[in-house]
C-alpha positions in Angstrom: 5.2 -11.5 -30.5 4.2 -13.7 -28.1 4.6 -12.6 -23.6 4.4 -14.7 -20.7 2.7 -13.7 -17.7 3.0 -15.9 -14.1 0.4 -15.4 -12.1 -2.9 -13.8 -12.5 -3.1 -11.5 -9.4 -4.1 -7.6 -9.8 0.1 -6.9 -10.7 0.1 -9.4 -13.8 -3.5 -8.4 -15.0 -1.6 -5.3 -14.9 0.8 -6.3 -16.9 -0.9 -8.6 -19.4 -3.7 -5.6 -20.1 -0.6 -3.4 -21.2 0.9 -5.8 -23.5 -2.3 -6.7 -25.4 -3.2 -3.4 -26.0 0.4 -3.1 -27.3 -0.2 -6.2 -30.1 1.3 -8.6 -27.9 0.2 -12.6 -27.3 -0.8 -12.7 -24.1 -0.6 -15.3 -22.1 -1.4 -15.2 -18.7 -0.9 -18.7 -15.9 -2.5 -18.8 -13.0 -2.5 -21.5 -10.7 -5.6 -21.3 -8.8 -8.8 -21.7 -11.0 -9.7 -17.8 -10.3 -8.0 -14.6 -11.4 -7.7 -11.5 -8.4 -4.9 -13.4 -6.5 -5.1 -12.2 -3.3 -8.2 -9.8 -3.7 -11.0 -12.1 -5.1 -13.8 -12.8 -4.7 -15.9 -15.9 -2.4 -18.9 -17.9 -2.1 -19.8 -17.5 1.5 -23.5 -18.5 2.5 -24.6 -18.1 -0.4 -23.4 -14.4 -1.2 -21.2 -13.4 -3.5 -18.6 -11.8 -1.7 -14.6 -11.0 -0.9 -11.2 -12.8 0.2 -11.2 -9.3 2.3 -12.5 -5.7 2.2 -10.2 -4.0 -0.1 -10.7 0.2 -0.2 -9.4 2.0 -2.9 -8.8 5.9 -2.5 -9.1 8.0 -5.4 -5.0 8.9 -5.5 -5.5 4.7 -7.2 -4.9 6.7 -11.2 -3.7 3.8 -12.8 -5.9 1.0 -11.4 -9.0 3.4 -12.2 -7.6 4.3 -15.6 -6.7 0.1 -16.0 -10.2 -0.2 -15.1 -11.3 2.3 -17.6 -9.4 0.3 -20.7 -10.5 -3.4 -20.1 -14.1 -1.5 -19.5 -15.1 -2.3 -16.2 -16.8 1.6 -15.1 -15.3 2.8 -11.8 -18.4 5.3 -11.3 -20.6 2.4 -11.5 -18.4 -0.1 -9.4 -17.3 2.3 -7.1 -19.1 4.2 -5.0 -17.3 7.6 -4.5 -17.2 9.5 -0.8 -15.5 12.6 1.1 -13.0 11.4 3.3 -14.6 10.7 6.4 -13.2 8.9 9.4 -15.7 8.3 12.2 -15.4 6.6 15.8 -18.5 6.9 17.7 -17.1 4.7 20.0 -13.6 6.6 21.3 -13.6 8.1 24.7 -13.3 10.1 26.1 -15.2 11.8 23.0 -16.4 10.5 19.9 -14.0 11.5 16.8 -15.1 12.7 13.5 -12.9 14.0 10.3 -14.8 14.8 7.1 -13.3 16.6 4.4 -15.6 18.5 2.6 -15.8 19.8 -1.1 -13.2 22.5 -1.4 -10.4 23.2 -3.3 -7.4 22.0 -1.5 -5.8 23.0 0.8 -9.2 24.4 1.9 -10.5 20.6 2.1 -8.1 20.1 4.5 -7.4 22.3 6.6 -11.0 23.6 7.2 -11.9 18.7 7.8 -9.0 19.4 10.5 -10.5 22.8 12.1 -14.1 20.9 12.3 -13.0 17.7 13.4 -14.6 16.6 16.6 -12.6 14.9 18.8 -9.6 16.6 18.5 -8.2 19.1 21.3 -7.8 22.6 19.4 -3.4 21.9 20.0 -3.7 18.3 18.5 -5.5 20.4 15.1 -2.6 23.0 14.6 -0.3 20.2 15.7 -1.7 18.1 13.0 -1.1 21.3 10.0 2.1 22.2 11.1 2.5 18.3 10.8 1.4 18.0 7.0 3.3 21.9 7.0 6.8 20.0 7.6 6.6 17.4 5.1 5.1 19.7 2.3 8.0 21.8 3.0 10.8 18.5 2.4 8.4 17.6 -0.1 7.8 14.6 1.6 10.9 13.2 2.2 11.6 11.5 5.5 15.0 9.8 7.0 15.0 5.8 5.5 15.4 4.6 9.1 12.8 6.4 10.4 9.6 4.5 12.0 6.0 5.8 11.5 5.9 6.5 15.1 9.5 8.2 15.4 8.1 10.3 12.9 4.7 11.2 14.5 6.4 11.4 18.3 9.4 14.0 16.3 6.7 16.0 14.9 4.1 16.5 18.3 1.5 13.8 17.3 -1.1 13.4 19.9 -3.9 12.0 21.1 -7.0 11.4 19.2 -5.8 13.0 15.6 -2.5 10.6 15.8 -4.8 7.1 16.8 -7.7 7.9 14.8 -5.8 9.6 11.7 -2.2 9.1 11.3 -2.4 5.7 13.0 -5.2 4.2 11.0 -4.0 5.3 7.7 -0.8 3.9 8.4 -2.6 0.5 9.4 -5.2 0.5 6.6 -2.9 1.3 3.8 0.5 -0.2 4.9 -0.9 -3.3 6.9 2.3 -2.7 9.4 2.1 -1.2 12.8 3.2 2.1 13.3 6.4 1.1 15.9 7.4 -1.0 13.1 6.0 0.8 9.2 7.8 2.4 6.7 7.9 6.6 7.8 8.9 7.3 4.4 6.6 4.8 2.3 4.1 6.6 4.6 5.0 9.7 3.8 4.4 8.5 0.3 1.2 7.7 0.7 0.7 10.7 2.3 2.0 12.8 -0.4 -0.4 11.3 -3.2 -3.3 11.4 -0.5 -4.1 14.4 1.8 -1.0 16.5 -0.1 -2.9 15.8 -3.7 -5.9 17.3 -5.1 -9.4 17.1 -2.8 -10.7 14.2 -4.9 -7.3 11.9 -4.3 -8.4 11.6 -0.7 -11.9 10.5 -2.2 -13.0 7.0 -0.8 -13.9 4.9 -2.8 -15.5 1.9 -1.7 -16.5 -1.3 -3.9 -20.2 -1.3 -5.0 -19.8 -4.6 -6.5 -17.4 -8.0 -5.6 -13.7 -7.6 -6.4 -14.0 -10.0 -9.8 -15.9 -7.7 -11.6 -13.4 -4.9 -10.9 -11.2 -5.4 -12.6 -10.3 -9.7 -13.3 -13.2 -10.6 -14.8 -13.2 -7.4 -17.4 -9.3 -8.0 -17.5 -9.8 -11.6 -19.0 -12.2 -10.8 -21.5 -10.0 -8.0 -23.0 -7.3 -10.1 -23.2 -8.4 -12.9 -25.3 -10.5 -10.6 -27.3 -6.7 -9.4 -28.3 -5.4 -12.2 -29.1 -4.5 -13.4 -25.7 -5.7 -16.4 -23.6 -5.8 -17.1 -19.7 -4.3 -20.7 -18.2 -6.5 -21.2 -15.0 -5.4 -24.0 -12.7 -1.9 -23.8 -14.4 0.7 -23.8 -11.3 4.2 -23.0 -12.8 7.2 -24.5 -10.6 9.9 -23.3 -12.7 10.7 -20.4 -15.1 13.5 -20.9 -17.7 15.7 -17.8 -19.2 15.1 -17.0 -23.0 12.3 -16.9 -21.6 10.2 -20.3 -21.5 7.9 -21.3 -19.5 6.9 -25.1 -19.4 8.3 -25.6 -22.1 6.7 -22.6 -24.4 9.2 -20.0 -25.6 8.1 -16.3 -25.6 9.6 -13.1 -26.3 9.0 -11.6 -22.9 7.8 -13.1 -20.0 6.8 -11.8 -16.4 6.7 -13.4 -13.0 4.1 -11.5 -11.4 3.8 -13.7 -8.4 2.9 -13.2 -4.8 6.8 -11.8 -2.7 6.4 -15.4 -0.3 5.9 -17.3 -3.9 9.2 -15.8 -5.7 12.4 -16.6 -4.7 11.0 -20.3 -4.7 11.0 -19.4 -9.3 14.0 -16.9 -8.7 16.6 -19.2 -6.6 17.5 -22.0 -9.3 18.9 -19.3 -11.6 22.7 -17.6 -10.7 21.4 -14.8 -12.1 18.5 -14.2 -9.6 19.3 -16.0 -6.6 20.7 -12.3 -5.0 16.7 -11.4 -5.4 15.3 -14.4 -4.3 17.3 -13.8 -1.7 16.4 -10.3 -1.0 12.5 -11.6 -1.5 13.0 -14.7 0.7 14.2 -12.2 3.8 10.5 -10.7 3.6 8.4 -10.6 7.1 5.1 -10.4 6.6 1.3 -9.3 7.9 -1.5 -11.3 8.0 -5.7 -10.0 7.7 -8.6 -11.5 8.3 -12.4 -10.3 7.6 -14.4 -11.1 9.3 -18.2 -11.5 7.7 -21.1 -11.6 9.8 -24.4 -12.1 9.1 -27.4 -10.2 10.7 -31.1 -10.2 9.7 -31.8 -7.6 6.9 -32.4 -4.0 8.6 -28.7 -4.0 10.7 -27.1 -1.4 9.0 -24.7 1.0 9.9 -24.5 4.9 10.1 -21.8 5.3 7.3 -20.5 2.6 4.5 -17.3 2.7 6.8 -17.6 3.1 10.2 -13.9 3.0 13.0 -13.7 0.6 16.1 -12.1 2.1 18.9 -10.6 0.0 21.9 -13.1 1.1 24.7 -12.1 -2.2 26.8 -8.4 -4.7 26.8 -11.2 -7.2 24.8 -11.8 -4.8 22.1 -9.9 -6.0 18.7 -11.3 -4.7 16.2 -10.5 -2.0 13.5 -13.0 -1.0 10.7 -16.4 -2.5 9.7 -18.0 -2.0 6.5 -22.2 -2.4 6.0 -22.1 -4.6 2.4 -25.6 -3.8 2.3 -25.0 -0.3 2.5 -22.0 -0.6 -0.7 -23.6 -3.7 -3.1 -26.6 -4.5 -2.0 -26.1 -7.5 0.7 -28.6 -6.1 3.3 -27.0 -7.6 6.9 -24.1 -8.5 6.0 -21.0 -6.5 8.3 -17.5 -6.7 7.6 -14.9 -6.2 10.2 -12.1 -6.2 9.0 -8.4 -6.3 11.3 -4.7 -5.8 9.7 -1.3 -6.4 10.9 0.0 -8.4 14.4 -2.0 -7.9 17.5 -4.4 -9.5 19.8 -6.5 -11.1 17.6 -4.8 -13.8 15.7 -5.0 -15.6 19.2 -8.6 -16.1 19.2 -10.7 -18.7 17.5 -13.3 -17.4 14.8 -15.8 -18.0 17.6 -14.2 -15.7 20.5 -13.4 -13.5 17.6 -16.5 -13.0 16.3 -18.4 -12.4 19.1 -16.1 -9.7 20.9 -16.4 -7.9 17.1 -20.4 -8.5 17.9 -20.2 -6.8 20.9 -17.7 -4.1 20.6 -19.8 -2.7 17.3 -23.0 -3.0 19.8 -21.0 -0.6 22.7 -19.3 1.6 19.5 -23.5 2.1 18.4 -25.0 1.8 22.0 -27.8 -0.4 21.2 -28.5 -4.3 21.6 -27.8 -6.2 18.1 -30.0 -9.1 17.0 -28.4 -12.4 17.1 -25.7 -13.2 14.4 -27.3 -15.3 11.8 -24.8 -17.2 10.7 -20.5 -16.2 10.8 -17.1 -17.0 8.1 -13.8 -15.5 9.0 -11.0 -15.2 6.6 -7.8 -15.2 7.6 -4.6 -14.5 5.2 -1.7 -15.0 7.2 0.5 -12.9 4.6 -1.8 -11.0 3.5 1.2 -8.5 2.2 4.4 -7.7 3.3 5.4 -5.9 6.8 6.1 -2.6 5.1 9.4 -1.8 7.3 12.3 1.3 6.9 14.5 0.0 5.0 13.3 -3.0 2.7 14.8 -3.7 -0.1 12.2 -3.5 -3.4 13.7 -4.7 -6.1 12.6 -2.9 -10.3 10.7 -4.4 -12.8 13.3 -5.4 -14.7 15.4 -8.7 -13.8 19.4 -10.4 -14.7 17.0 -13.4 -16.0 16.6 -13.4 -20.0 13.9 -12.3 -21.6 12.1 -11.6 -17.5 11.0 -8.4 -15.5 9.3 -8.7 -12.8 5.9 -7.4 -11.8 3.7 -7.4 -8.1 3.5 -4.8 -5.2 7.3 -5.8 -3.5 7.9 -4.3 -6.7 6.4 -0.7 -6.6 9.3 1.3 -4.8 7.0 4.4 -3.6 4.1 2.4 -2.1 3.1 -0.7 0.4 1.4 -3.2 -0.6 -2.0 -1.9 -1.9 -4.0 -3.0 -5.1 -2.7 0.2 -6.4 1.2 -0.6 -6.3 -0.1 -4.0 -7.7 -1.1 -2.2 -10.9 1.7 0.4 -11.2 4.5 -3.0 -10.8 2.6 -4.6 -13.4 2.3 -1.5 -15.9 5.8 -0.7 -14.9 7.0 -3.6 -16.4 5.2 -3.8 -19.5 6.6 -0.5 -20.1 9.6 -1.1 -19.9 9.1 -4.3 -22.0 7.9 -2.6 -24.5 10.8 0.3 -24.0 13.7 -2.8 -24.0 12.8 -4.0 -27.8 14.1 -3.5 -31.0 12.9 -0.5 -32.8 11.7 -3.4 -35.8 10.5 -5.5 -33.4 8.6 -2.3 -31.5 7.1 -1.4 -34.4 5.4 -4.5 -35.4 3.7 -5.9 -32.1 2.4 -1.7 -32.1 1.5 -2.6 -35.7 -0.5 -6.1 -34.4 -2.1 -3.8 -32.3 -3.7 -1.7 -34.9 -5.2 -3.9 -37.1 -9.3 -4.3 -36.6 -10.5 -5.1 -32.9 -13.5 -6.8 -31.3 -15.5 -3.8 -29.2 -15.6 -3.8 -26.0 -17.1 -1.1 -23.2 -15.7 1.6 -21.6 
């Protein structure tokens, strides 16, 4: 059986790998010359870097499983660290929270108790907040924002700004006042509310191409599929068909902002197209600053607290500690904010100054700088946002993408889960005979692969 996947980002690759493993001959259509979508590698100043500094966590079970499936070893490609949030420039006191390697929920209790910066009353309030969420099964009102949820549970001070609000921005890429409390509670359920390993930070120790896209492409080809880069699809056809070529099934795995144009041309998917067209989006910027090789951070990931009205930085990553590119620091700025109004030169100057103030030492001059701005990096994860499922009303077509994973924000894990869900629904929809035929195709001799 033949399957088409339109879109070679992480959602499309997840669907393609699952279908290829099930015996389908998969064709991936990707508009750009490179796989990975919004999580891809780029060449900057002689270095292989990423279009954005991504963070994974131990709760990303499907992403880790998919990496192992295609032979991309997470233990080699990701640096696993206990969750540690450190804001050394925080006022009036530096903030630090680190979860020790203890069984749950002791790891969380011990981490909160030992946290530096928050008052005892803030720590007790945070413990009560988590306990209240657990008692309710992490179910919160659909209409609540994260800010309203935190207000209702008396979250104040350093833990609110450096734990809850920082996690909200990092995971949902939406300001707490506008972010969905329900989706935020889901992320807490599967991280802080799960096993100890689920809270671990998994920081990429290689460029994003190596984490999944390159190995996924090899896997698909080894299973009889093909990757068609530089192939922009402007119309999809019922049946399904792509560019006049018939397939047994197809997955539309393009970003939420690109899907409406493809779906709107069909009466069956006009409503879905309008739903996605009504989405709003949030930006992300990654500012790379190249310093002399001796410049490093005390941790691979450091929080940047706003000490003055001109401070705009949120997080900074030491690429030397992570990937061996000494002296390269990656600053990440999430969601709408005053940083958007700054030109690149002003922005990088402010980030360098904020870092120097945070570290309480002068820094050598920046050797080079590059700012990558994704104006519509993720959908704005707001209360009551309509999230479509995998199956569409257009004959033969399924949907994948982080927007199609209803329980999660726009993360790599959501993208992967959506692709896996689409592939599994395709398999479940097949008549028994055709499903058996596809599975039989996958049981034949295969080329050896890593993993």
